[in-house]
SEVEX-766217 format. One line per field, with one value per residue (C-alpha): x, y, z; residue in one letter; residue number from 1. Coordinates in pm, 1 decimal. Example, Ala and Ser with C-alpha at 12.3 -4.5 7.8 and 13.67 -1.06 7.14 Angstrom:
<pts>
px	1230.0_1367.0 .
py	-450.0_-106.0 .
pz	780.0_714.0 .
residuo	A_S .
num	1_2 .
</pts>
This chain:
<pts>
px	0.0_283.5_442.7_117.8_70.1_424.6_361.3_38.7_209.0_489.6_246.0_40.0_356.7_462.6_118.7_115.3_458.2_374.1_67.7_288.8_529.5_245.4_141.8_462.6_435.0_662.8_645.3_911.0_670.4_745.3_381.6_264.9_276.5_478.4_277.2_54.4_28.1_-334.3_-278.3_-121.0_-288.2_-114.7_-306.2_-259.0_-286.1_-657.3_-728.9_-618.3_-540.2_-297.4_-85.0_-8.0_344.6_445.6_597.2_910.0_1161.8_1427.3_1593.8_1553.6_1725.5_1632.0_1430.3_1340.6_1106.6_1070.6_825.2_899.9_800.3_817.6_633.6_461.2_355.8_234.3_193.3_53.0_9.7_-233.1_-253.0_-556.1_-446.3_-168.2_98.4_-37.2_204.5_543.3_882.1_897.0_1159.7_1053.1_1300.6_1300.8_1565.5_1588.0_1768.5_1812.8_2028.3_2175.8_2075.4_1714.1_1708.1_1561.5_1319.0_1287.9_1154.9_1025.9_987.6_698.1_526.8_185.7_62.4_-287.6_-409.3_-749.1_-833.8_-962.6_-823.0_-761.0_-386.3_-98.0_270.7_537.7_830.6_924.8_1264.6_1339.2_1590.8_1701.9_1805.8_1979.3_2216.4_2232.4_2153.9_1882.1_1717.1_1445.8_1180.5_1044.4_1340.2_1692.6_1913.0_2249.9_2217.3_2349.4_2484.2_2254.8_2407.3_2340.9_2349.8_2324.8_2060.2_2065.0_1876.5_1616.2_1554.6_1327.2_1310.1_981.8_893.1_517.5_488.3_735.0_685.0_1035.3_1187.1_1531.5_1575.0_1874.3_1985.9_2259.4_2372.1_2399.2_2179.4_1977.0_1765.6_1619.9_1345.0_974.9_755.0_466.2_497.6_209.0_23.1_-251.0_-99.4_-156.6_119.2_48.4_225.3_-71.5_64.8_374.9_388.7_635.2_618.4_808.0_765.1_886.7_1214.2_1257.9_1325.2_1289.1_1193.7_1213.1_1194.9_983.7_898.9_774.8_893.8_926.8_1243.8_1533.9_1455.9_1099.3_1211.9_1468.3_1195.1_974.4_1251.4_1321.0_953.7_924.3_1234.9_1111.5_775.4_936.7_1174.1_888.9_686.9_977.2_1012.2_656.2 .
py	0.0_240.5_170.3_241.3_563.3_667.4_597.4_797.5_1096.1_1085.3_1063.5_1353.7_1562.1_1465.4_1540.8_1879.7_1969.9_1840.1_2063.5_2356.4_2272.6_2262.5_2615.1_2770.1_3058.3_3227.2_3476.0_3563.3_3774.9_3573.6_3488.7_3850.3_4095.4_4412.7_4694.6_4740.1_4416.2_4303.2_3928.9_3670.6_3802.9_4142.4_4464.5_4822.4_4924.6_4940.7_4800.2_5125.1_5059.2_5350.6_5198.0_4874.3_4803.5_4740.3_4432.0_4519.0_4342.1_4606.6_4409.0_4065.4_3865.2_3546.4_3491.8_3806.2_4010.5_4183.7_4421.1_4792.9_5004.7_5376.5_5706.5_5637.7_5282.4_5068.8_4712.9_4450.1_4074.2_3962.9_3601.0_3411.8_3211.4_3010.3_3118.9_3102.0_2864.9_2703.2_2813.9_3015.8_3197.5_3495.1_3590.5_3872.7_4012.1_4390.1_4616.4_4984.5_5234.7_5525.5_5780.3_5657.5_5653.2_6000.9_5922.3_5642.6_5305.7_5020.8_4643.2_4571.4_4264.3_4299.9_4048.1_4182.9_4333.7_4408.3_4652.9_4951.2_4812.7_4700.2_4667.5_4561.5_4593.0_4344.6_4424.7_4760.3_4770.9_5130.1_5207.2_5547.3_5786.0_6024.8_5772.4_5518.8_5241.8_4986.5_5018.9_4838.6_5091.7_4884.9_4724.8_4778.3_4710.3_4750.0_4970.8_4802.5_4990.0_4966.8_4749.7_4991.3_4867.8_4495.5_4244.5_4209.0_3950.2_4037.5_3742.8_3716.7_3403.6_3372.5_3139.2_3185.5_2942.4_3125.8_3486.1_3548.9_3689.3_3762.1_4003.4_3996.7_4219.6_4127.1_3840.2_4052.2_4044.2_4363.9_4280.9_4004.6_3992.4_3929.8_3922.6_4098.0_4457.5_4467.3_4218.0_4048.6_4115.1_3824.9_3569.3_3556.8_3646.3_3830.4_4058.9_4171.3_4543.2_4703.7_5079.4_5387.7_5758.4_5818.8_5632.4_5362.8_5007.4_4656.7_4331.0_3975.0_3612.0_3672.7_3357.7_3218.7_2863.9_2636.3_2730.4_2480.7_2380.3_2291.6_2082.0_1900.3_1820.0_1694.4_1461.8_1344.3_1273.9_1077.5_876.1_793.2_683.4_456.5_297.2_217.6_65.3_-164.0_-280.7_-405.3 .
pz	0.0_82.4_-254.1_-435.3_-242.5_-329.3_-696.1_-682.4_-519.5_-775.7_-1064.3_-930.1_-905.6_-1256.0_-1399.5_-1227.0_-1357.6_-1704.5_-1705.0_-1609.4_-1889.8_-2141.5_-2039.4_-2168.7_-2415.5_-2667.6_-2951.6_-3209.4_-3424.6_-3737.5_-3831.2_-3842.8_-4133.6_-4092.2_-3941.0_-3633.4_-3435.6_-3407.8_-3348.0_-3121.1_-2806.7_-2831.6_-2778.3_-2666.8_-2302.4_-2212.6_-2562.3_-2725.0_-3095.7_-3103.8_-2827.0_-3012.2_-3122.2_-3482.1_-3640.7_-3834.7_-4055.3_-3987.3_-3705.5_-3551.0_-3280.0_-3464.3_-3778.8_-3968.7_-3747.1_-3412.4_-3245.2_-3262.5_-2962.0_-3038.2_-3020.3_-2689.0_-2777.9_-2487.9_-2616.1_-2380.9_-2385.4_-2112.4_-1998.1_-1873.1_-1572.0_-1735.7_-1485.1_-1131.0_-953.1_-987.7_-1121.4_-1443.2_-1646.6_-1855.8_-2127.9_-2381.7_-2611.8_-2647.5_-2895.7_-2811.9_-2997.8_-2805.3_-3070.5_-3048.8_-2668.7_-2629.6_-2346.0_-2093.0_-2202.4_-1984.6_-1966.7_-1731.2_-1587.5_-1424.8_-1170.3_-1227.4_-1553.5_-1704.4_-1981.4_-1789.0_-1460.2_-1199.7_-1245.2_-1020.6_-1111.2_-1005.4_-1241.4_-1391.5_-1555.9_-1651.0_-1923.8_-1795.6_-2071.4_-1828.4_-1672.2_-1956.8_-1709.7_-1639.1_-1297.9_-1101.7_-1010.3_-721.7_-541.0_-419.9_-719.9_-884.8_-1197.0_-1510.5_-1814.6_-2116.8_-2390.6_-2675.1_-3032.3_-2956.0_-2861.8_-2482.9_-2280.2_-2019.0_-1785.8_-1485.6_-1270.4_-1081.5_-794.7_-771.1_-479.6_-255.6_-375.5_-507.8_-825.0_-964.6_-1253.7_-1489.5_-1776.7_-2024.8_-1801.5_-1485.9_-1177.5_-1146.6_-840.7_-630.8_-370.7_-334.7_-640.5_-468.9_-353.8_-104.5_111.0_-88.0_-429.5_-671.8_-726.2_-1099.2_-1424.4_-1571.6_-1843.2_-2031.8_-2108.6_-2352.7_-2297.2_-2408.9_-2346.2_-2701.0_-2750.7_-3015.6_-2900.5_-3042.7_-2868.4_-2997.0_-2883.8_-2574.7_-2380.4_-2051.0_-1988.3_-1684.4_-1498.0_-1509.5_-1150.3_-1244.4_-1540.9_-1323.5_-1073.3_-1356.1_-1475.5_-1120.0_-1055.0_-1377.8_-1291.2_-941.7_-1079.5_-1339.3_-1086.7_-851.5_-1133.4_-1222.0_-862.7_-864.7 .
residuo	M_R_M_R_K_G_I_L_V_S_M_V_A_V_V_G_L_A_S_A_A_S_A_Q_W_S_D_G_F_E_P_Y_P_D_G_P_L_F_A_G_G_W_D_G_W_D_A_S_P_G_A_R_G_E_V_T_S_A_F_A_H_S_G_E_K_S_I_L_I_T_G_G_A_D_A_V_H_P_F_S_G_E_F_T_S_G_L_W_T_L_T_A_W_M_L_L_F_Q_N_D_H_T_T_D_T_F_F_I_V_N_N_E_Y_N_H_G_G_P_Y_T_W_T_I_E_M_Q_F_D_V_T_T_G_T_V_I_D_D_F_R_S_H_T_P_I_P_I_A_Y_G_Q_W_A_E_I_R_I_D_F_D_L_D_N_D_T_Q_S_T_F_Y_N_G_Q_L_L_S_T_G_T_M_T_R_S_A_G_D_P_L_V_I_A_N_I_D_L_F_T_L_G_A_T_S_Y_F_D_D_I_S_I_I_P_A_P_G_A_M_A_L_L_A_L_G_A_G_V_S_M_R_R_R_R_R_R .
num	1_2_3_4_5_6_7_8_9_10_11_12_13_14_15_16_17_18_19_20_21_22_23_24_25_26_27_28_29_30_31_32_33_34_35_36_37_38_39_40_41_42_43_44_45_46_47_48_49_50_51_52_53_54_55_56_57_58_59_60_61_62_63_64_65_66_67_68_69_70_71_72_73_74_75_76_77_78_79_80_81_82_83_84_85_86_87_88_89_90_91_92_93_94_95_96_97_98_99_100_101_102_103_104_105_106_107_108_109_110_111_112_113_114_115_116_117_118_119_120_121_122_123_124_125_126_127_128_129_130_131_132_133_134_135_136_137_138_139_140_141_142_143_144_145_146_147_148_149_150_151_152_153_154_155_156_157_158_159_160_161_162_163_164_165_166_167_168_169_170_171_172_173_174_175_176_177_178_179_180_181_182_183_184_185_186_187_188_189_190_191_192_193_194_195_196_197_198_199_200_201_202_203_204_205_206_207_208_209_210_211_212_213_214_215_216_217_218_219_220_221_222_223_224_225_226_227_228_229_230_231_232 .
</pts>
């Protein structure tokens, strides 16, 4: 009986992690025609058509296309409950030219988002035109120089079960700490927001995938389950 219970627990864990793995999301903007982005779950903040970003073939991290954020664009990609628990890694690649960096631009993650509100912010990476550095608007951080003229990786590791996050830019740790900012804030990856006050920036290969720790646990759970089956 103990063996059967152990197998059941292992299989439940594996099924849960497999479900998490199947919820992963990515977008490289390749399927969309050049011009305002009206597909793939993307929209403008508060469903404003004028805030949408534009697909462009001018630059790409991979493939041939990226999303252009310029002129006050505020492109959002809301999610519908896919990322509510577990370990996740959010990655995006950003290209910013110093001559085009005339006002601040932002990479934002909301842990609550609805067109028209309510909204809650968990991550706000500010690309500060005055200092030429990336800062975390919400936490103690170490400013990182902006890697102008090259594709630089944004990476955020979330632990939605334990309310932690670590934010990296261009391979360097920017900040770490709790994901939530106030008691009662949702532990959810609810929305990605690409926003500029007027600068020109490009984003490509944006993804949310199970963190390496989650995938290792999935493999371990599967291995334990198989070994116990063999022993029967």
